[in-house]
N, C-alpha and C positions, 0 to 999 in steps of 0.2 A: 662454710658455716659449721659443718659437722666437725671439722678439725678444732674450731674454737670451742664449740660445746663440749666436745670430747675432752679437750684439755682442761676446761673448767671442771668437768665432772671428776677427772683424775685429781685435780688440785684439791677438790673438796674431800675426796676419799683419803688423799694423802694427809690433809689437815687432821683427819680423824685417825691417822696412823694405821690405816688398813694396808696390810702387806700386799694385797692383790693389786692395789694402785701402782705400787712400785714395780711389781712384776710385769704389769701391762706396759708400763713405760719402758722397762728394760727390753721387752720383746717387740716394741714398736719398730716399724720400718725406718722411721726418722726420729729417734728420741731427742736429738739435739734441736731439730727444727720445732718439734712439738713443745719441748721445754722452753725454747726461746719465745714462742707464742704466749705461753703461760706467764712467763716473767714480764713480758711487755704489758699484757693485760692487767696483771696485778699491779705493776708499777704505775701505769696510767690511772688505774682506779684509785690507788692510794694518793697519788698526786692530785687528782680531782677533788677528793675529800679534803686534802690539805689546802687546796686552792680556796675552797669555800670557808674553811676555818681561818685561813690567813686573811681573807677579805673581811670576815666578821671582826677579827681582832684588830685589823688595820682601821676599820670604820669606827671602832670603839676606843682607839688609843688616842690620847691627846696629842697635839702638835709638839713634837719633841724640841723643835727649834725654839718655840715660844717658852717652853719649860726651861731650856738651857739659858736663854737670855734673861729670864726672870730670876732664876737662882743666882746667876752670876752678878746681876745687878744688886741683889741683896748682900752677896758676899763682899762686894766692893764698898758697901756702906758700913761694914763692921769695923770696929776700932782697930782690931789687929791688922786688918788690910791696910788701913791708912798708915800704920807704922811700917809694915813690910813693903808697901809700894814705893817707899823712898829709894829702894834699891831696884833700878831698872832691870837688872839681870833676873831678879826674883820674879818680877811680873811677867817677863818674857817666858821663863821656864814654866811658871804656873799656867799661863794662858796656853802654852803649847801642850802641856799634859791635859789640861781641861778640854781643849778641842779634840785631842786624840781620843780620849775616853768617850766623849759624846759622839764622835764620828763612828767609833766601834759600836756603840749602843744603837745608833740610827741605822748602821749597816745591817745589824742582826735583827732589827725590828721588822715586822711584817710589812710588805708593800705589794701593790698589785703587780709590779714588774717581777719581783722575786717569786710571787705565787705562780705566774705564768711560766717563768723559767723552770720551776720545779716540775712542771708537767713533762718536760723533756729530760731534766737531769735525774729525776727519781728512777725511771726505768733504766736509763743509761747506767747509773750507779749500781743498780741491782744486777745488770748484765755483766758489768766488769767484775764485780765481786764474785758472781757465779763462775765465771771463766777462771779467775785466779784460784779460787778455793777448789774448784773442780779439778784443775790440773794438779795441784798439790795433793789433794785427797787421792786422786787416781794413783799417783806415784807411791804414796804411803800404803794404799790398799794392795797394790801389786806386790810391794815389798813384804807385806804381811800375809801373802798367799792368796790374794783375791783373783778372781777369774774373769771379771767383766772387762770389756774394752773401754777406751776413752769415751766414745759416743754414748755407751750405755751408762757410764758413770755420770757424765754431764746430764743425761736425761733424768735419772732418778734424783740427782741433786737439785735439778730445776724445781722439783716438787717441794723442796724445802723452802721455797719462797712463799708457799701458800699462807703461812702464819702472818706474813706481812700485811695481809688484808685486815688484820685486827688493828693495825695502826690507824685505820679510818676512825676508830672510836675516839682518837685524840681530838676530833672535831668538837667534842663536848668539853666544856671547861672543867679543869681539875682531873681529867682522865689521863693517866700515863700507863702505857702498856709496853714500853720498850723492853723491860726485863722479861716479861712473859713471852713476847715475840721472839726474843733471842733464844731463850731456853727451848721454846717449842720448835724453832727452826733447827736447832741442834738435834733434837729428838727425831725430827723428820729426816735429817741427813743420816743419822745413825741407822734408822730403819731401812732407808734406801740403800746404804752401803752394805748392810747385812744381807739384804735380799739379793741385790745385784751381784755382789762379789762372793756370795755363798760363804761368808765369814762367820765364825763363831762370835757370840756376842762380845766377848772381851776384846777380840781383835778388831771388831767393828767399832768399838769405843775408841781404841787407839787411832784407827784410821780417821775417825771423825774429829778427834781432838788435836792430833799432832799438828795440823796446819795452824791452829790457834796458838799452840805452844811455840811453834817456830816463829810466828809473828811476834809474840811477846818477847822471845829471846833476842830477835833481831832489833826490836825497838829498844830493849834494855841496853844492848851493846852499842847501838847508835847514840843513845843518851849518854852512856859512859864516855864514848869517844868524843861527843860534842863537848861534854864537861871538861875533858882532858885538854882539848884544843883551846877552849876558852881560858882555862887556868894557865896554859902555857903562854897564851897571848897577853894575859894580864901580867904574868910574871916577867915577861919580856918587855914590858913597858909599852904595850900596844895602845 
């Protein structure tokens, strides 16, 4: 219990950007384990709030199947449909596109099953992102002259998950905190890297942002490659 309470206290201080919290995490005997505990706690808490919000939204959302059938029935009664429906190929294509779009809408709409699954998926996603970002950040920080080891780096970066708890505010209708959470998390990561790696502020900024820049560059290159392959297939008569 002391470990959980201590992790939560560190998370709160980290949320307030107190450097002492990051120094304590760096000096902890098991920074990775303590960081993992904090991420799981925050992830489960956010998922539980999301669970309540999804259930409320699901309970207040009309039956999409009934809406789909009603709207489609009115469409088929319109004059232009009577004319276009003479072509069987048109009706087949229209119905396929219609069903596909409604299936996507129903898949993305809240449901009790999806809300339950998020209780497991939310902390898992946070842990995976923490590990990938932590590994990349560690490499960049060392390249820039950092002195912390990988465990210390992962430990202080785990504290950057603390702003995720603000996502619980999304349970209230019309409240969106995604941008605030992202910026706050980046600030937490910056403070943690500056403290743990003893980096000057400008190098800590680069260590914090380079993983994001790398991700954007890779995504851009992948998009360009995908477009080139698609163009080549179209040109080749695929």
